[in-house]
Every structure is written in C-alpha cells, then in structure tokens.
Residue, then its C-alpha position, 0 to 999 in steps of 0.5 A: m500500500k505504501k508503494s502505491q501511495d508513494k507512486k501516486m505522490e510522484y505525480t503531484l505538483h507538490y512532490q515534483l517541486r522538490g529536488s535540485r534547482q534545475e528540476i524545480l525550474s523545469v517543473v515550474f516552467s513546464n506548468f507556466d511559460l514566462d508570458s503565462m507567469r507574467e499574466r497571472l501575476q498581473a491578474w493577481l495584482h489587479i484582483c488585489l487592487t480592485n476587490d473588497y478584500g481588506g488586505y490592501d486598504t491604504g494607498e501605501d499598502r497598494k503602492m508596496l504591492m505594486s512595487f513587490c509585483e514589479d520586483f517579483e516579475r524580475i525574479i520570474e524572468a531571472f529564473y526563466i533565463e536560468s531554466r533555459a526553458r525558451e531554448k529547450v522549446l525552440q530546439m523542438l520547434k520548426g518553421e512557422a511555430r518556431k518563428l511564432f514562439k520567438k515572438l513570445n516569452k521575451c524578458v522585458a523587465l531585465s536589462k541586457e546585463e541582468r539577462e546575461n547574469t541573473l544572480p545579482v537580480l536574485i541577491e538584490f531581491a533577497k536583500s530588499y524583501k525578507k522571506r517571511y514578507v514575500r511568503a505573506e504577500l503571496l499568501c495574501m494575494l492568493e487569498s484575494v484571488i480565492i475569495c474574489d467575487d468577480d468572475i475570474g474563472r481561469e485565475r481561480f482555477s489555476a491559483l494553487t498551481f501558480f502559488q505552488c510554483v512561485n512559492s518554490l521560486v521563493g524557496l530557491i531565492y532564499n534557500h539555494r543561493 
C-alpha cells in the first residue's frame, strides 16, 4: 500500500517541486511559460487592487504591492533565463511555430546585463524583501484571488498551481543561493 501511495505522490505538483534547482525550474516552467507567469501575476495584482478584500486598504499598502509585483516579475524572468526553458522549446520547434514562439516569452523587465547574469537580480531581491514578507504577500494575494467575487474563472482555477510554483521560486531565492 505504501508503494502505491508513494507512486501516486510522484505525480503531484507538490512532490515534483522538490529536488535540485534545475528540476524545480523545469517543473515550474513546464506548468507556466514566462508570458503565462507574467499574466497571472498581473491578474493577481489587479484582483488585489480592485476587490473588497481588506488586505490592501491604504494607498501605501497598494503602492508596496505594486512595487513587490514589479520586483517579483524580475525574479520570474531571472529564473526563466536560468531554466533555459525558451531554448529547450525552440530546439523542438520548426518553421512557422518556431518563428511564432520567438515572438513570445521575451524578458522585458531585465536589462541586457541582468539577462546575461541573473544572480545579482536574485541577491538584490533577497536583500530588499525578507522571506517571511514575500511568503505573506503571496499568501495574501492568493487569498484575494480565492475569495474574489468577480468572475475570474481561469485565475481561480489555476491559483494553487501558480502559488505552488512561485512559492518554490521563493524557496530557491532564499534557500539555494
């Protein structure tokens, strides 16, 4: 019975997000490409800023959240570059599909120098935000998405998967630098 339970656990995202840095990045970016990660983060931000949930009542709270999301988008891009997910997909594609994909999933928040060396981006984020704050902010955002009254079907449907993925990136920032 234990072996079948262990085998079943291997297919869960929570289980898959354990392992080496590259294994975690591979799982994250096989669930969400860069554009999807950005879209979800922006959708979560929009939900947090526009619903009646009390987590972001003051202008200062909203300003901090917006700044956090801008910085976290840079983290997502840095890890996307590190994962080499874009190159792996491009190797598999041919012709028109390859041309189309080249137009997608481009890093826009990082400078050329930051794209060439992402480590300082990760270090600066870790210096700017305590791990406890980052996790609390992400959980608060998740709660806003879950309890939001608006029709946000896709965001609510993928909320836990997205949270698990970004939470694993947070772990890589603070635990594996």
